[in-house]
BASE-153847 format. One line per field, with one value per residue (C-alpha): residue in three letters; z, y, x. Coordinates in steps of 0.05 Angstrom, whole numbers, plus 5000, padded with zeros to 4 digits. Layout:
% residues N
code: [Ala | ...] .
w: [Z | ...] .
v: [Y | ...] .
u: [X | ...] .
//
This chain:
% residues 234
code: [Met | Asp | Val | Val | Glu | Leu | Leu | Pro | Arg | Leu | Ser | Leu | Leu | Arg | Phe | Pro | Val | Gly | Gln | Ala | Tyr | Leu | Trp | Arg | Asp | Gly | Asp | Glu | Val | Thr | Leu | Ile | Asp | Ala | Gly | Pro | Ala | Gly | Tyr | Gly | Ala | Arg | Val | Val | Glu | Ala | Ala | Glu | Ala | Ala | Gly | Arg | Leu | Arg | Arg | Val | Val | Leu | Thr | His | Phe | His | Glu | Asp | His | Ala | Gly | Gly | Ala | Gln | Glu | Val | Ala | Ala | Leu | Thr | Gly | Ala | Glu | Val | Val | Ala | His | Thr | Val | Glu | Ala | Pro | Phe | Val | Arg | Gly | Glu | Leu | Pro | Gly | Pro | Pro | Pro | Val | Phe | Glu | Asp | Trp | Glu | Arg | Pro | Leu | His | Ala | Asp | Ala | Val | Arg | Arg | Leu | Pro | Arg | Gly | Gly | Phe | Ala | Arg | Pro | Ala | Arg | Val | Thr | Glu | Val | Val | Asp | Gly | Asp | Val | Leu | Asp | Phe | Gly | Gly | Gly | Ala | Arg | Val | Val | His | Ala | Pro | Gly | His | Thr | Asp | Gly | Ser | Ile | Ala | Val | His | Leu | Pro | Ser | His | Gly | Val | Leu | Cys | Thr | Gly | Asp | Ala | Val | Ala | Val | Ser | Pro | Val | Asp | Gly | Gly | Val | Met | Leu | Gly | Val | Phe | Asn | Val | Asp | Arg | Asp | Leu | Ala | Val | Ala | Ser | Phe | Gly | Arg | Leu | Ala | Asp | Leu | Asp | Thr | Glu | Val | Ala | Cys | Phe | Gly | His | Gly | Asp | Pro | Val | Thr | Val | Arg | Ala | Gly | Glu | Ala | Leu | Arg | Ala | Ser | Ala | Arg | Thr | Tyr | Arg | Ala | Val | Gly] .
w: [5128 | 5060 | 4996 | 4930 | 4862 | 4818 | 4760 | 4746 | 4777 | 4827 | 4892 | 4945 | 5020 | 5060 | 5135 | 5185 | 5172 | 5106 | 5048 | 5018 | 4950 | 4924 | 4856 | 4824 | 4774 | 4760 | 4827 | 4859 | 4898 | 4919 | 4975 | 4970 | 5042 | 5098 | 5136 | 5211 | 5263 | 5281 | 5209 | 5189 | 5187 | 5146 | 5098 | 5088 | 5078 | 5023 | 4991 | 4993 | 4959 | 4898 | 4906 | 4945 | 4978 | 4955 | 4980 | 5019 | 4990 | 5041 | 5015 | 5082 | 5156 | 5185 | 5227 | 5181 | 5124 | 5158 | 5222 | 5194 | 5158 | 5211 | 5222 | 5148 | 5140 | 5200 | 5173 | 5101 | 5098 | 5051 | 5038 | 5066 | 5020 | 5036 | 5013 | 5044 | 5079 | 5109 | 5129 | 5198 | 5217 | 5190 | 5231 | 5293 | 5299 | 5298 | 5310 | 5246 | 5242 | 5259 | 5209 | 5207 | 5215 | 5183 | 5232 | 5194 | 5193 | 5269 | 5280 | 5221 | 5250 | 5319 | 5289 | 5250 | 5313 | 5351 | 5300 | 5297 | 5338 | 5407 | 5431 | 5376 | 5328 | 5319 | 5271 | 5217 | 5233 | 5159 | 5106 | 5034 | 5018 | 4951 | 4920 | 4865 | 4798 | 4824 | 4787 | 4826 | 4796 | 4791 | 4747 | 4686 | 4722 | 4780 | 4785 | 4852 | 4850 | 4909 | 4929 | 4991 | 5029 | 5066 | 5097 | 5077 | 5047 | 5018 | 4953 | 4899 | 4859 | 4783 | 4737 | 4669 | 4631 | 4662 | 4673 | 4749 | 4801 | 4877 | 4909 | 4983 | 5019 | 4970 | 4938 | 4969 | 4954 | 4987 | 5037 | 5020 | 4944 | 4923 | 4882 | 4877 | 4926 | 4957 | 5014 | 5085 | 5148 | 5111 | 5139 | 5083 | 5043 | 4988 | 4976 | 4977 | 4923 | 4880 | 4888 | 4870 | 4806 | 4789 | 4800 | 4759 | 4700 | 4697 | 4646 | 4691 | 4676 | 4747 | 4810 | 4878 | 4940 | 5014 | 5031 | 4986 | 4927 | 4869 | 4802 | 4752 | 4686 | 4658 | 4726 | 4697 | 4674 | 4744 | 4776 | 4728 | 4736 | 4811 | 4812 | 4769 | 4823 | 4874 | 4826 | 4811 | 4885 | 4895] .
v: [4965 | 4983 | 4944 | 4983 | 4951 | 4993 | 4945 | 4875 | 4847 | 4901 | 4922 | 4973 | 4956 | 5020 | 5022 | 5079 | 5091 | 5068 | 5024 | 4956 | 4926 | 4858 | 4834 | 4773 | 4724 | 4671 | 4639 | 4664 | 4729 | 4774 | 4825 | 4887 | 4912 | 4882 | 4940 | 4949 | 4894 | 4871 | 4868 | 4801 | 4762 | 4815 | 4820 | 4745 | 4745 | 4797 | 4759 | 4692 | 4721 | 4727 | 4665 | 4634 | 4684 | 4665 | 4721 | 4787 | 4837 | 4892 | 4959 | 4975 | 4958 | 5012 | 4987 | 5012 | 4971 | 4910 | 4905 | 4853 | 4811 | 4757 | 4751 | 4741 | 4692 | 4651 | 4646 | 4629 | 4604 | 4661 | 4679 | 4747 | 4786 | 4848 | 4882 | 4851 | 4917 | 4919 | 4846 | 4851 | 4907 | 4868 | 4807 | 4850 | 4832 | 4905 | 4970 | 5009 | 5079 | 5135 | 5189 | 5256 | 5300 | 5367 | 5412 | 5410 | 5333 | 5325 | 5336 | 5291 | 5235 | 5243 | 5238 | 5175 | 5142 | 5159 | 5123 | 5059 | 4999 | 4994 | 4938 | 4931 | 4873 | 4805 | 4801 | 4747 | 4699 | 4683 | 4736 | 4723 | 4776 | 4812 | 4867 | 4918 | 4888 | 4821 | 4797 | 4765 | 4713 | 4752 | 4805 | 4781 | 4793 | 4843 | 4882 | 4902 | 4975 | 4996 | 5066 | 5087 | 5151 | 5138 | 5080 | 5050 | 4988 | 5016 | 4985 | 4998 | 4942 | 4954 | 4911 | 4934 | 4888 | 4924 | 4994 | 4988 | 5017 | 5009 | 5061 | 5047 | 5112 | 5137 | 5177 | 5201 | 5244 | 5312 | 5315 | 5389 | 5391 | 5318 | 5326 | 5275 | 5292 | 5264 | 5217 | 5243 | 5219 | 5203 | 5181 | 5216 | 5269 | 5275 | 5201 | 5203 | 5257 | 5216 | 5154 | 5194 | 5215 | 5144 | 5119 | 5177 | 5154 | 5086 | 5071 | 5077 | 5083 | 5067 | 5089 | 5062 | 5097 | 5078 | 5139 | 5175 | 5156 | 5120 | 5155 | 5109 | 5147 | 5172 | 5165 | 5171 | 5242 | 5262 | 5230 | 5264 | 5332 | 5328 | 5299 | 5358 | 5407 | 5372 | 5367 | 5442 | 5458 | 5412] .
u: [4702 | 4674 | 4685 | 4685 | 4692 | 4739 | 4748 | 4721 | 4785 | 4801 | 4766 | 4783 | 4777 | 4767 | 4782 | 4775 | 4849 | 4880 | 4860 | 4877 | 4862 | 4840 | 4862 | 4828 | 4858 | 4805 | 4791 | 4857 | 4860 | 4918 | 4911 | 4954 | 4962 | 4920 | 4890 | 4895 | 4889 | 4819 | 4792 | 4822 | 4757 | 4722 | 4780 | 4780 | 4704 | 4712 | 4770 | 4735 | 4674 | 4719 | 4763 | 4820 | 4867 | 4937 | 4981 | 4985 | 5034 | 5052 | 5074 | 5106 | 5105 | 5060 | 5002 | 4947 | 4976 | 5008 | 4966 | 4918 | 4970 | 4978 | 4903 | 4892 | 4950 | 4927 | 4856 | 4875 | 4947 | 4962 | 5035 | 5058 | 5105 | 5147 | 5211 | 5273 | 5290 | 5220 | 5214 | 5247 | 5199 | 5139 | 5160 | 5172 | 5245 | 5265 | 5227 | 5215 | 5244 | 5194 | 5175 | 5209 | 5148 | 5137 | 5100 | 5034 | 5035 | 5035 | 4960 | 4944 | 4986 | 4955 | 4886 | 4905 | 4933 | 4870 | 4827 | 4869 | 4845 | 4876 | 4920 | 4973 | 4976 | 5007 | 5066 | 5071 | 5128 | 5141 | 5151 | 5172 | 5224 | 5226 | 5268 | 5261 | 5245 | 5219 | 5157 | 5100 | 5054 | 4989 | 4958 | 4997 | 5062 | 5062 | 5127 | 5155 | 5179 | 5222 | 5198 | 5237 | 5223 | 5159 | 5196 | 5262 | 5231 | 5167 | 5145 | 5093 | 5061 | 5055 | 5012 | 5037 | 4989 | 4930 | 4958 | 4947 | 4994 | 4986 | 5031 | 5023 | 5037 | 5089 | 5033 | 4967 | 4907 | 4899 | 4841 | 4836 | 4827 | 4828 | 4892 | 4948 | 5004 | 5067 | 5052 | 5060 | 5098 | 5162 | 5229 | 5266 | 5229 | 5281 | 5280 | 5203 | 5203 | 5251 | 5207 | 5145 | 5179 | 5198 | 5127 | 5099 | 5142 | 5108 | 5053 | 4992 | 4918 | 4892 | 4930 | 4910 | 4935 | 4940 | 4898 | 4849 | 4805 | 4840 | 4849 | 4815 | 4826 | 4892 | 4925 | 4995 | 4980 | 4957 | 5018 | 5067 | 5034 | 5039 | 5109 | 5134 | 5114 | 5158 | 5216 | 5209 | 5211 | 5270] .
//
């Protein structure tokens, strides 16, 4: 796991598959996504270097984002937060719906699965449920933005006071040309495109994705330019 400082308050945690982010408010830390299972101790070490880990906000239930949540919560007592639609999948009460793959996505997905740790992961028993428009107590007021399409309960986290947007897998970066693109492995592509457009309309300077390097300057322009291409096709 690599730790990369993006801003004085914001760091990226990079795993073999996927990414998470640490946000610092004084001596209190929020983790946005938790990475895959098996990295909990290292995630906590990175968080505690900055302060006390208060909460883990999960953008969706997939293993590369939620797999480490129970480990982190058990080690720190941190609150686990997810959208109310996603919470039963995060807790393991129900199986989450699988993606509807486009043909070109299948080898990408197979490669990602191959690189994930073996053995599955423990599910957090307690999840604080949120909905669109809820404001969380960090980053000057972090707004929950429901962004369905990748999964039914996917959320983004928007910090308007700082111009920071964490998109989860609703948006990604192309491994081919490094451009901003629609996230892959969606349950509903039309919904995903609509969510991409909604996120692109937010006031954003820094955009942090579940996969691919963040955009740290004029991110809103990059998001809107990419979103227009999908709207045009639609």
